[in-house]
N, C-alpha and C positions, 0 to 999 in steps of 0.2 A: 407580600408583593404578588402581583397578578402574573399569570402565565405569559401574558403579552409582554410585560416589562422584563421578564426573565430572559426573553429572547435577546434583549439588548445587553445583557450582562455576560456575554460569552467570554469564557476564559480561553486564552491561547496558551496551549501547552507546548513548551519547547524542550523540556527535560523530564526524564522519568520521575524525578522528585516532585514535580508539579502535581502529580496525581495523588488523590486521597487513598485510593485502593492499591495495595501492594500488587495484586494480580494485574492491575492496569499498568503499573510500572514495568512489569515483565512484558505485557502485551505491546506497550509502546516501544520497547527495545526491539521486539520482534518485528513490529511495523517498520521501524527505521531500517532494519536489515532487509526486509522485503523490498522497500523502496530503493535501496542501493542495488539490490539484485535486478530490479526492473530497469534501472538506469544502465547497468552493465549489459543486460540482455538486449536492450534497445540499441546500444552501440554495436554490439555483436551483429544484430540483425541488419543494421545499416551497412556494415562492412560486407556482409554476405550478399546483400542486394546489389551493392556496387560491383562486387566480383561477378555476380550472375549476369550483369548487363554485358560483360565481355566474354563470359564463358557459361553458356546456357546448358550445363549438364544436369542430368536428372538427379544425381546424388545431392548436388548443391540446392536444387529446387526443393527436394524433400527436406533437407536441413532447414531451409528458410520456412517452410510450412510448419515444421516441428517447433521452431523457435516462436513463430507467430502464435501457435497454439499454447505454448508454455507462457508466453506473455499475457495472453487472454486469461489464463488460469491465475496468474500472479495478480493481475488487476482485480479480478473478482475476489480473490482471497483478501487483498488489502482493503477493498471496500467493505467486506464482511467484518474484518478485524476492526476497522475504524468505527463501524456501527456498534459493534460489541463493546468497544472501549467507551464510546459516548454513553451508551445505555447504562453500563455498570458504574460509570463515574457519576452519572446523574443520580443513580440510586444511592451511592456513597455520600454524595453531597447532601441529598435530601434527608438522609438518616442522621445527620449531625444536629 
């Protein structure tokens, strides 16, 4: 098959056992945990921002900035992890 046709054969992974690579099974679980942490952190940030609209104190403002920074790092980390999973899974598939 050509590289162009491989693009249309995308596998959707919904469970750790879908992966060929055992390392990717662990990475997938880690990715799921990170995505849950992002959801929780986004909810926390929303709550703090609402509170800040009625109480503009410096400590709360700093907490909001800290959470925004943490979220940025989490998003970057999950993007890197997703890329790592894709790359190593493609290698595992092609080695078969």
